[in-house]
VEXMIKE-919564 format. One record per atom (N, C-alpha, C, O, CB): residue in three letters; x, y, z; atom name. Coordinates in nm, 3 decimals. Glycine has a CB too. Layout:
residues N
DRENDO/type/X/Y/Z/atom
DRENDO/ALA/X/Y/Z/CA
...
END
This chain:
residues 97
DRENDO/type/X/Y/Z/atom
DRENDO/MET/1.752/1.338/0.959/N
DRENDO/MET/1.686/1.511/0.931/CA
DRENDO/MET/1.850/1.587/0.922/C
DRENDO/MET/1.953/1.582/0.990/O
DRENDO/MET/1.557/1.599/1.115/CB
DRENDO/ALA/1.811/1.648/0.814/N
DRENDO/ALA/1.930/1.731/0.843/CA
DRENDO/ALA/1.923/1.844/0.950/C
DRENDO/ALA/1.818/1.893/0.991/O
DRENDO/ALA/1.970/1.792/0.719/CB
DRENDO/LYS/2.050/1.880/0.989/N
DRENDO/LYS/2.044/1.967/1.108/CA
DRENDO/LYS/2.009/2.159/1.024/C
DRENDO/LYS/2.065/2.214/0.929/O
DRENDO/LYS/2.236/1.939/1.211/CB
DRENDO/LEU/1.933/2.190/1.085/N
DRENDO/LEU/1.896/2.297/1.048/CA
DRENDO/LEU/1.913/2.466/1.163/C
DRENDO/LEU/1.847/2.524/1.249/O
DRENDO/LEU/1.757/2.246/1.012/CB
DRENDO/THR/2.067/2.485/1.079/N
DRENDO/THR/2.105/2.614/1.198/CA
DRENDO/THR/2.045/2.734/1.153/C
DRENDO/THR/1.983/2.754/1.049/O
DRENDO/THR/2.276/2.654/1.219/CB
DRENDO/ALA/2.081/2.842/1.282/N
DRENDO/ALA/2.039/2.941/1.305/CA
DRENDO/ALA/2.010/3.024/1.177/C
DRENDO/ALA/1.906/3.086/1.155/O
DRENDO/ALA/2.117/2.987/1.391/CB
DRENDO/ALA/2.123/3.015/1.092/N
DRENDO/ALA/2.169/3.088/0.966/CA
DRENDO/ALA/2.052/3.089/0.871/C
DRENDO/ALA/1.987/3.183/0.826/O
DRENDO/ALA/2.298/3.017/0.895/CB
DRENDO/ARG/2.040/2.905/0.847/N
DRENDO/ARG/1.997/2.852/0.713/CA
DRENDO/ARG/1.853/2.869/0.775/C
DRENDO/ARG/1.786/2.885/0.673/O
DRENDO/ARG/2.057/2.685/0.652/CB
DRENDO/ARG/1.781/2.873/0.862/N
DRENDO/ARG/1.627/2.885/0.956/CA
DRENDO/ARG/1.574/3.020/0.953/C
DRENDO/ARG/1.454/3.048/0.956/O
DRENDO/ARG/1.643/2.850/1.129/CB
DRENDO/LYS/1.685/3.117/0.945/N
DRENDO/LYS/1.621/3.273/0.885/CA
DRENDO/LYS/1.644/3.288/0.767/C
DRENDO/LYS/1.627/3.403/0.727/O
DRENDO/LYS/1.674/3.407/0.942/CB
DRENDO/GLU/1.683/3.204/0.682/N
DRENDO/GLU/1.656/3.216/0.505/CA
DRENDO/GLU/1.529/3.158/0.456/C
DRENDO/GLU/1.484/3.175/0.342/O
DRENDO/GLU/1.772/3.130/0.412/CB
DRENDO/LEU/1.475/3.090/0.548/N
DRENDO/LEU/1.319/3.003/0.480/CA
DRENDO/LEU/1.259/3.108/0.470/C
DRENDO/LEU/1.286/3.215/0.525/O
DRENDO/LEU/1.216/2.882/0.572/CB
DRENDO/PRO/1.154/3.079/0.382/N
DRENDO/PRO/1.042/3.157/0.354/CA
DRENDO/PRO/0.956/3.170/0.483/C
DRENDO/PRO/1.020/3.124/0.577/O
DRENDO/PRO/0.965/3.097/0.238/CB
DRENDO/GLU/0.854/3.208/0.517/N
DRENDO/GLU/0.749/3.218/0.605/CA
DRENDO/GLU/0.661/3.076/0.579/C
DRENDO/GLU/0.620/3.002/0.668/O
DRENDO/GLU/0.665/3.362/0.578/CB
DRENDO/SER/0.638/3.053/0.414/N
DRENDO/SER/0.582/2.927/0.419/CA
DRENDO/SER/0.635/2.806/0.448/C
DRENDO/SER/0.583/2.695/0.441/O
DRENDO/SER/0.540/2.910/0.327/CB
DRENDO/SER/0.733/2.833/0.478/N
DRENDO/SER/0.840/2.719/0.503/CA
DRENDO/SER/0.782/2.671/0.688/C
DRENDO/SER/0.813/2.563/0.738/O
DRENDO/SER/1.048/2.804/0.486/CB
DRENDO/PHE/0.701/2.773/0.758/N
DRENDO/PHE/0.682/2.719/0.863/CA
DRENDO/PHE/0.541/2.729/0.885/C
DRENDO/PHE/0.466/2.814/0.838/O
DRENDO/PHE/0.760/2.767/0.956/CB
DRENDO/ALA/0.498/2.595/0.993/N
DRENDO/ALA/0.350/2.632/1.023/CA
DRENDO/ALA/0.281/2.715/1.078/C
DRENDO/ALA/0.163/2.738/1.054/O
DRENDO/ALA/0.306/2.573/1.068/CB
DRENDO/LEU/0.353/2.770/1.159/N
DRENDO/LEU/0.315/2.879/1.263/CA
DRENDO/LEU/0.415/2.985/1.203/C
DRENDO/LEU/0.521/2.976/1.264/O
DRENDO/LEU/0.341/2.838/1.442/CB
DRENDO/PRO/0.419/3.075/1.113/N
DRENDO/PRO/0.521/3.148/1.066/CA
DRENDO/PRO/0.532/3.287/1.131/C
DRENDO/PRO/0.640/3.345/1.137/O
DRENDO/PRO/0.507/3.156/0.927/CB
DRENDO/GLU/0.397/3.351/1.190/N
DRENDO/GLU/0.449/3.439/1.306/CA
DRENDO/GLU/0.496/3.422/1.410/C
DRENDO/GLU/0.485/3.493/1.511/O
DRENDO/GLU/0.390/3.497/1.344/CB
DRENDO/LYS/0.551/3.328/1.394/N
DRENDO/LYS/0.602/3.269/1.533/CA
DRENDO/LYS/0.774/3.246/1.468/C
DRENDO/LYS/0.879/3.289/1.515/O
DRENDO/LYS/0.498/3.088/1.596/CB
DRENDO/ASP/0.752/3.166/1.351/N
DRENDO/ASP/0.880/3.089/1.288/CA
DRENDO/ASP/0.860/2.977/1.360/C
DRENDO/ASP/0.962/2.926/1.407/O
DRENDO/ASP/1.038/3.154/1.306/CB
DRENDO/GLY/0.790/2.942/1.375/N
DRENDO/GLY/0.754/2.793/1.481/CA
DRENDO/GLY/0.752/2.643/1.402/C
DRENDO/GLY/0.771/2.665/1.283/O
DRENDO/GLY/0.574/2.808/1.553/CB
DRENDO/TYR/0.747/2.592/1.412/N
DRENDO/TYR/0.746/2.455/1.387/CA
DRENDO/TYR/0.765/2.428/1.218/C
DRENDO/TYR/0.674/2.402/1.139/O
DRENDO/TYR/0.604/2.395/1.449/CB
DRENDO/PRO/0.912/2.442/1.185/N
DRENDO/PRO/0.948/2.453/1.022/CA
DRENDO/PRO/0.922/2.325/0.961/C
DRENDO/PRO/0.970/2.218/0.999/O
DRENDO/PRO/1.109/2.490/0.988/CB
DRENDO/ILE/0.834/2.342/0.853/N
DRENDO/ILE/0.813/2.187/0.793/CA
DRENDO/ILE/0.857/2.228/0.602/C
DRENDO/ILE/0.789/2.186/0.508/O
DRENDO/ILE/0.590/2.115/0.829/CB
DRENDO/HIS/0.977/2.314/0.586/N
DRENDO/HIS/0.993/2.256/0.521/CA
DRENDO/HIS/1.046/2.147/0.384/C
DRENDO/HIS/1.069/2.146/0.263/O
DRENDO/HIS/0.968/2.288/0.551/CB
DRENDO/ASP/1.044/2.079/0.482/N
DRENDO/ASP/1.109/1.904/0.428/CA
DRENDO/ASP/1.030/1.814/0.475/C
DRENDO/ASP/0.974/1.865/0.572/O
DRENDO/ASP/1.264/1.847/0.487/CB
DRENDO/ARG/0.989/1.694/0.458/N
DRENDO/ARG/0.910/1.588/0.520/CA
DRENDO/ARG/0.956/1.573/0.671/C
DRENDO/ARG/0.877/1.590/0.764/O
DRENDO/ARG/0.928/1.450/0.438/CB
DRENDO/LYS/1.077/1.544/0.684/N
DRENDO/LYS/1.140/1.485/0.809/CA
DRENDO/LYS/1.106/1.636/0.912/C
DRENDO/LYS/1.061/1.610/1.023/O
DRENDO/LYS/1.339/1.433/0.781/CB
DRENDO/HIS/1.120/1.733/0.889/N
DRENDO/HIS/1.104/1.849/0.976/CA
DRENDO/HIS/0.960/1.844/0.996/C
DRENDO/HIS/0.930/1.866/1.113/O
DRENDO/HIS/1.156/1.989/0.916/CB
DRENDO/ALA/0.853/1.821/0.913/N
DRENDO/ALA/0.705/1.791/0.905/CA
DRENDO/ALA/0.660/1.716/1.007/C
DRENDO/ALA/0.567/1.734/1.086/O
DRENDO/ALA/0.667/1.725/0.788/CB
DRENDO/ILE/0.775/1.589/0.989/N
DRENDO/ILE/0.721/1.499/1.113/CA
DRENDO/ILE/0.730/1.527/1.235/C
DRENDO/ILE/0.646/1.510/1.324/O
DRENDO/ILE/0.771/1.389/1.121/CB
DRENDO/ASN/0.871/1.586/1.243/N
DRENDO/ASN/0.927/1.618/1.383/CA
DRENDO/ASN/0.840/1.750/1.455/C
DRENDO/ASN/0.832/1.780/1.575/O
DRENDO/ASN/1.100/1.659/1.364/CB
DRENDO/ALA/0.786/1.809/1.348/N
DRENDO/ALA/0.657/1.926/1.418/CA
DRENDO/ALA/0.546/1.861/1.471/C
DRENDO/ALA/0.491/1.899/1.574/O
DRENDO/ALA/0.580/2.033/1.304/CB
DRENDO/LEU/0.503/1.747/1.395/N
DRENDO/LEU/0.405/1.692/1.489/CA
DRENDO/LEU/0.408/1.653/1.627/C
DRENDO/LEU/0.329/1.679/1.718/O
DRENDO/LEU/0.370/1.600/1.444/CB
DRENDO/ALA/0.560/1.556/1.625/N
DRENDO/ALA/0.597/1.546/1.745/CA
DRENDO/ALA/0.597/1.640/1.841/C
DRENDO/ALA/0.553/1.620/1.954/O
DRENDO/ALA/0.688/1.511/1.741/CB
DRENDO/ARG/0.661/1.777/1.789/N
DRENDO/ARG/0.682/1.890/1.932/CA
DRENDO/ARG/0.565/1.943/1.940/C
DRENDO/ARG/0.517/1.969/2.050/O
DRENDO/ARG/0.795/2.023/1.924/CB
DRENDO/VAL/0.496/1.968/1.820/N
DRENDO/VAL/0.372/2.042/1.863/CA
DRENDO/VAL/0.250/1.954/1.953/C
DRENDO/VAL/0.172/2.006/2.033/O
DRENDO/VAL/0.306/2.097/1.723/CB
DRENDO/LYS/0.255/1.804/1.919/N
DRENDO/LYS/0.166/1.779/2.022/CA
DRENDO/LYS/0.235/1.754/2.219/C
DRENDO/LYS/0.175/1.733/2.325/O
DRENDO/LYS/0.094/1.634/1.950/CB
DRENDO/GLN/0.373/1.772/2.185/N
DRENDO/GLN/0.457/1.775/2.339/CA
DRENDO/GLN/0.402/1.916/2.417/C
DRENDO/GLN/0.338/1.926/2.521/O
DRENDO/GLN/0.658/1.787/2.315/CB
DRENDO/HIS/0.469/2.051/2.298/N
DRENDO/HIS/0.462/2.166/2.376/CA
DRENDO/HIS/0.334/2.269/2.303/C
DRENDO/HIS/0.309/2.371/2.368/O
DRENDO/HIS/0.623/2.237/2.379/CB
DRENDO/GLY/0.262/2.250/2.187/N
DRENDO/GLY/0.167/2.361/2.166/CA
DRENDO/GLY/0.048/2.303/2.229/C
DRENDO/GLY/0.019/2.190/2.268/O
DRENDO/GLY/0.143/2.405/2.013/CB
DRENDO/SER/-0.038/2.466/2.223/N
DRENDO/SER/-0.161/2.465/2.241/CA
DRENDO/SER/-0.268/2.395/2.174/C
DRENDO/SER/-0.233/2.386/2.056/O
DRENDO/SER/-0.180/2.561/2.237/CB
DRENDO/PRO/-0.384/2.339/2.191/N
DRENDO/PRO/-0.469/2.312/2.127/CA
DRENDO/PRO/-0.495/2.346/1.996/C
DRENDO/PRO/-0.511/2.259/1.911/O
DRENDO/PRO/-0.536/2.333/2.183/CB
DRENDO/SER/-0.502/2.498/1.966/N
DRENDO/SER/-0.540/2.572/1.867/CA
DRENDO/SER/-0.404/2.580/1.772/C
DRENDO/SER/-0.432/2.607/1.655/O
DRENDO/SER/-0.598/2.709/1.923/CB
DRENDO/GLU/-0.260/2.562/1.801/N
DRENDO/GLU/-0.155/2.508/1.772/CA
DRENDO/GLU/-0.125/2.427/1.665/C
DRENDO/GLU/-0.092/2.446/1.548/O
DRENDO/GLU/-0.131/2.461/1.854/CB
DRENDO/GLN/-0.156/2.290/1.765/N
DRENDO/GLN/-0.186/2.182/1.722/CA
DRENDO/GLN/-0.283/2.115/1.592/C
DRENDO/GLN/-0.263/2.025/1.510/O
DRENDO/GLN/-0.216/2.156/1.818/CB
DRENDO/ARG/-0.398/2.208/1.619/N
DRENDO/ARG/-0.478/2.179/1.499/CA
DRENDO/ARG/-0.364/2.267/1.349/C
DRENDO/ARG/-0.324/2.206/1.250/O
DRENDO/ARG/-0.672/2.265/1.534/CB
DRENDO/ARG/-0.343/2.385/1.373/N
DRENDO/ARG/-0.300/2.474/1.269/CA
DRENDO/ARG/-0.213/2.374/1.201/C
DRENDO/ARG/-0.234/2.343/1.084/O
DRENDO/ARG/-0.228/2.615/1.317/CB
DRENDO/VAL/-0.091/2.308/1.289/N
DRENDO/VAL/0.034/2.236/1.210/CA
DRENDO/VAL/-0.036/2.122/1.179/C
DRENDO/VAL/0.007/2.095/1.067/O
DRENDO/VAL/0.183/2.201/1.295/CB
DRENDO/ILE/-0.135/2.021/1.213/N
DRENDO/ILE/-0.190/1.888/1.153/CA
DRENDO/ILE/-0.213/1.942/1.000/C
DRENDO/ILE/-0.164/1.912/0.891/O
DRENDO/ILE/-0.346/1.825/1.236/CB
DRENDO/ALA/-0.330/2.052/1.052/N
DRENDO/ALA/-0.388/2.072/0.905/CA
DRENDO/ALA/-0.268/2.125/0.808/C
DRENDO/ALA/-0.270/2.079/0.694/O
DRENDO/ALA/-0.520/2.192/0.907/CB
DRENDO/ASP/-0.174/2.206/0.837/N
DRENDO/ASP/-0.068/2.282/0.746/CA
DRENDO/ASP/0.051/2.130/0.693/C
DRENDO/ASP/0.120/2.122/0.590/O
DRENDO/ASP/0.032/2.438/0.869/CB
DRENDO/VAL/0.038/2.027/0.806/N
DRENDO/VAL/0.142/1.893/0.719/CA
DRENDO/VAL/0.049/1.813/0.668/C
DRENDO/VAL/0.084/1.756/0.564/O
DRENDO/VAL/0.252/1.783/0.819/CB
DRENDO/ARG/-0.082/1.786/0.716/N
DRENDO/ARG/-0.154/1.742/0.584/CA
DRENDO/ARG/-0.143/1.836/0.451/C
DRENDO/ARG/-0.086/1.798/0.348/O
DRENDO/ARG/-0.307/1.731/0.618/CB
DRENDO/ARG/-0.202/1.954/0.464/N
DRENDO/ARG/-0.207/2.003/0.297/CA
DRENDO/ARG/-0.099/2.024/0.220/C
DRENDO/ARG/-0.108/2.063/0.104/O
DRENDO/ARG/-0.266/2.128/0.275/CB
DRENDO/ARG/0.036/1.994/0.295/N
DRENDO/ARG/0.172/2.001/0.252/CA
DRENDO/ARG/0.211/1.849/0.232/C
DRENDO/ARG/0.249/1.810/0.122/O
DRENDO/ARG/0.268/2.082/0.360/CB
DRENDO/TYR/0.206/1.807/0.287/N
DRENDO/TYR/0.255/1.660/0.285/CA
DRENDO/TYR/0.126/1.563/0.254/C
DRENDO/TYR/0.128/1.502/0.360/O
DRENDO/TYR/0.327/1.618/0.440/CB
DRENDO/PRO/0.037/1.518/0.197/N
DRENDO/PRO/-0.087/1.435/0.201/CA
DRENDO/PRO/-0.040/1.282/0.258/C
DRENDO/PRO/-0.101/1.199/0.326/O
DRENDO/PRO/-0.158/1.429/0.039/CB
DRENDO/GLY/0.103/1.281/0.197/N
DRENDO/GLY/0.120/1.078/0.246/CA
DRENDO/GLY/0.159/1.123/0.368/C
DRENDO/GLY/0.264/1.061/0.351/O
DRENDO/GLY/0.268/0.939/0.157/CB
DRENDO/ILE/0.172/1.166/0.464/N
DRENDO/ILE/0.239/1.148/0.616/CA
DRENDO/ILE/0.099/1.123/0.677/C
DRENDO/ILE/0.008/1.202/0.652/O
DRENDO/ILE/0.338/1.299/0.694/CB
DRENDO/ASP/0.075/0.995/0.769/N
DRENDO/ASP/-0.006/0.955/0.807/CA
DRENDO/ASP/0.004/1.053/0.956/C
DRENDO/ASP/0.089/1.034/1.043/O
DRENDO/ASP/-0.001/0.807/0.791/CB
DRENDO/VAL/-0.095/1.151/0.959/N
DRENDO/VAL/-0.072/1.229/1.099/CA
DRENDO/VAL/-0.170/1.188/1.170/C
DRENDO/VAL/-0.283/1.199/1.122/O
DRENDO/VAL/-0.071/1.385/1.102/CB
DRENDO/GLU/-0.151/1.127/1.312/N
DRENDO/GLU/-0.195/1.091/1.465/CA
DRENDO/GLU/-0.265/1.206/1.504/C
DRENDO/GLU/-0.216/1.315/1.533/O
DRENDO/GLU/-0.072/1.059/1.574/CB
DRENDO/THR/-0.391/1.169/1.501/N
DRENDO/THR/-0.499/1.241/1.577/CA
DRENDO/THR/-0.545/1.179/1.725/C
DRENDO/THR/-0.626/1.239/1.795/O
DRENDO/THR/-0.625/1.242/1.481/CB
DRENDO/LYS/-0.502/1.088/1.754/N
DRENDO/LYS/-0.563/0.997/1.884/CA
DRENDO/LYS/-0.535/1.057/1.962/C
DRENDO/LYS/-0.481/1.161/1.923/O
DRENDO/LYS/-0.527/0.864/1.922/CB
DRENDO/PRO/-0.545/1.044/2.093/N
DRENDO/PRO/-0.456/1.081/2.201/CA
DRENDO/PRO/-0.331/0.978/2.232/C
DRENDO/PRO/-0.353/0.861/2.200/O
DRENDO/PRO/-0.544/1.094/2.326/CB
DRENDO/SER/-0.203/1.007/2.289/N
DRENDO/SER/-0.089/0.954/2.299/CA
DRENDO/SER/-0.117/0.848/2.404/C
DRENDO/SER/-0.213/0.839/2.481/O
DRENDO/SER/0.016/1.054/2.326/CB
DRENDO/LYS/-0.009/0.770/2.390/N
DRENDO/LYS/-0.007/0.692/2.560/CA
DRENDO/LYS/-0.007/0.742/2.649/C
DRENDO/LYS/-0.071/0.699/2.745/O
DRENDO/LYS/0.084/0.621/2.608/CB
DRENDO/ALA/0.081/0.880/2.656/N
DRENDO/ALA/0.060/0.963/2.774/CA
DRENDO/ALA/-0.058/1.035/2.837/C
DRENDO/ALA/-0.089/1.079/2.948/O
DRENDO/ALA/0.131/1.043/2.759/CB
DRENDO/ASP/-0.112/1.025/2.704/N
DRENDO/ASP/-0.303/1.071/2.740/CA
DRENDO/ASP/-0.367/0.973/2.800/C
DRENDO/ASP/-0.472/0.992/2.862/O
DRENDO/ASP/-0.413/1.097/2.603/CB
DRENDO/GLU/-0.299/0.831/2.785/N
DRENDO/GLU/-0.388/0.745/2.860/CA
DRENDO/GLU/-0.432/0.765/2.991/C
DRENDO/GLU/-0.343/0.831/3.046/O
DRENDO/GLU/-0.341/0.636/2.864/CB
DRENDO/GLY/-0.529/0.740/3.077/N
DRENDO/GLY/-0.540/0.709/3.232/CA
DRENDO/GLY/-0.553/0.861/3.307/C
DRENDO/GLY/-0.579/0.876/3.427/O
DRENDO/GLY/-0.388/0.615/3.291/CB
DRENDO/ALA/-0.524/0.982/3.198/N
DRENDO/ALA/-0.504/1.109/3.260/CA
DRENDO/ALA/-0.646/1.108/3.350/C
DRENDO/ALA/-0.742/1.039/3.318/O
DRENDO/ALA/-0.483/1.243/3.143/CB
DRENDO/VAL/-0.644/1.173/3.437/N
DRENDO/VAL/-0.736/1.236/3.499/CA
DRENDO/VAL/-0.797/1.352/3.461/C
DRENDO/VAL/-0.709/1.429/3.421/O
DRENDO/VAL/-0.699/1.251/3.594/CB
DRENDO/VAL/-0.900/1.400/3.454/N
DRENDO/VAL/-0.998/1.498/3.434/CA
DRENDO/VAL/-1.103/1.544/3.506/C
DRENDO/VAL/-1.199/1.472/3.534/O
DRENDO/VAL/-1.044/1.477/3.349/CB
DRENDO/ALA/-1.092/1.669/3.542/N
DRENDO/ALA/-1.145/1.715/3.657/CA
DRENDO/ALA/-1.292/1.748/3.597/C
DRENDO/ALA/-1.311/1.795/3.485/O
DRENDO/ALA/-1.057/1.840/3.727/CB
DRENDO/PRO/-1.369/1.723/3.669/N
DRENDO/PRO/-1.515/1.773/3.602/CA
DRENDO/PRO/-1.533/1.933/3.608/C
DRENDO/PRO/-1.467/2.014/3.673/O
DRENDO/PRO/-1.652/1.702/3.691/CB
DRENDO/ALA/-1.659/1.957/3.504/N
DRENDO/ALA/-1.608/2.160/3.473/CA
DRENDO/ALA/-1.700/2.200/3.556/C
DRENDO/ALA/-1.820/2.176/3.571/O
DRENDO/ALA/-1.636/2.262/3.290/CB
DRENDO/GLY/-1.595/2.290/3.626/N
DRENDO/GLY/-1.601/2.368/3.777/CA
DRENDO/GLY/-1.555/2.312/3.856/C
DRENDO/GLY/-1.597/2.366/3.958/O
DRENDO/GLY/-1.715/2.399/3.837/CB
DRENDO/PHE/-1.476/2.215/3.890/N
DRENDO/PHE/-1.455/2.132/4.024/CA
DRENDO/PHE/-1.374/2.208/4.064/C
DRENDO/PHE/-1.354/2.235/4.182/O
DRENDO/PHE/-1.407/1.986/4.029/CB
DRENDO/LEU/-1.288/2.274/3.918/N
DRENDO/LEU/-1.142/2.332/4.028/CA
DRENDO/LEU/-1.153/2.463/4.030/C
DRENDO/LEU/-1.046/2.521/4.012/O
DRENDO/LEU/-0.969/2.303/3.974/CB
DRENDO/ASP/-1.272/2.549/4.049/N
DRENDO/ASP/-1.311/2.656/4.079/CA
DRENDO/ASP/-1.387/2.661/4.256/C
DRENDO/ASP/-1.414/2.755/4.330/O
DRENDO/ASP/-1.401/2.688/3.954/CB
DRENDO/ARG/-1.399/2.524/4.270/N
DRENDO/ARG/-1.464/2.532/4.396/CA
DRENDO/ARG/-1.348/2.538/4.553/C
DRENDO/ARG/-1.226/2.521/4.560/O
DRENDO/ARG/-1.567/2.389/4.391/CB
DRENDO/GLU/-1.415/2.559/4.626/N
DRENDO/GLU/-1.313/2.586/4.750/CA
DRENDO/GLU/-1.311/2.424/4.794/C
DRENDO/GLU/-1.401/2.341/4.784/O
DRENDO/GLU/-1.380/2.713/4.894/CB
DRENDO/PRO/-1.156/2.409/4.854/N
DRENDO/PRO/-1.158/2.215/4.907/CA
DRENDO/PRO/-1.213/2.225/5.030/C
DRENDO/PRO/-1.220/2.130/5.109/O
DRENDO/PRO/-0.987/2.116/4.933/CB
DRENDO/ALA/-1.241/2.304/5.046/N
DRENDO/ALA/-1.336/2.292/5.209/CA
DRENDO/ALA/-1.485/2.197/5.147/C
DRENDO/ALA/-1.507/2.083/5.186/O
DRENDO/ALA/-1.403/2.511/5.295/CB
DRENDO/ASP/-1.553/2.253/5.071/N
DRENDO/ASP/-1.678/2.258/5.001/CA
DRENDO/ASP/-1.647/2.118/4.953/C
DRENDO/ASP/-1.723/2.024/4.975/O
DRENDO/ASP/-1.708/2.384/4.885/CB
DRENDO/VAL/-1.511/2.104/4.875/N
DRENDO/VAL/-1.581/1.931/4.791/CA
DRENDO/VAL/-1.477/1.850/4.884/C
DRENDO/VAL/-1.421/1.755/4.830/O
DRENDO/VAL/-1.543/1.889/4.554/CB
DRENDO/LEU/-1.443/1.879/5.028/N
DRENDO/LEU/-1.443/1.751/5.113/CA
DRENDO/LEU/-1.558/1.685/5.198/C
DRENDO/LEU/-1.577/1.573/5.245/O
DRENDO/LEU/-1.349/1.771/5.201/CB
DRENDO/LYS/-1.665/1.870/5.196/N
DRENDO/LYS/-1.771/1.827/5.255/CA
DRENDO/LYS/-1.808/1.737/5.216/C
DRENDO/LYS/-1.801/1.628/5.272/O
DRENDO/LYS/-1.853/1.890/5.263/CB
DRENDO/GLU/-1.872/1.765/5.078/N
DRENDO/GLU/-1.933/1.681/4.954/CA
DRENDO/GLU/-1.911/1.536/4.986/C
DRENDO/GLU/-2.003/1.457/5.009/O
DRENDO/GLU/-1.858/1.716/4.804/CB
DRENDO/ALA/-1.776/1.507/4.985/N
DRENDO/ALA/-1.705/1.375/4.928/CA
DRENDO/ALA/-1.741/1.295/5.110/C
DRENDO/ALA/-1.719/1.175/5.127/O
DRENDO/ALA/-1.479/1.406/4.857/CB
DRENDO/ILE/-1.777/1.352/5.187/N
DRENDO/ILE/-1.780/1.273/5.297/CA
DRENDO/ILE/-1.926/1.284/5.319/C
DRENDO/ILE/-1.965/1.201/5.401/O
DRENDO/ILE/-1.686/1.315/5.415/CB
DRENDO/GLN/-1.980/1.327/5.292/N
DRENDO/GLN/-2.183/1.339/5.292/CA
DRENDO/GLN/-2.218/1.211/5.257/C
DRENDO/GLN/-2.337/1.180/5.247/O
DRENDO/GLN/-2.278/1.457/5.157/CB
END
């Protein structure tokens, strides 16, 4: 992937970014688009991830976009809805009953 200098990045049109309002995730070439997918999966919010995936799919239909959970997501513990809003003492009482 060719290095994208700050000067070159400033020259890119808004259409070269998946999140143009932030100048985020440049997708001006195939290698940067693939990199944008990896970076947004690590650091982006769910809505940012959807937007970047959609932009990459539209611009580079040949790129296989992975939308399944990654290996890092396997085995993740997810608290039931409302669980984290409860007082720890209440959770403990319920667990020992």
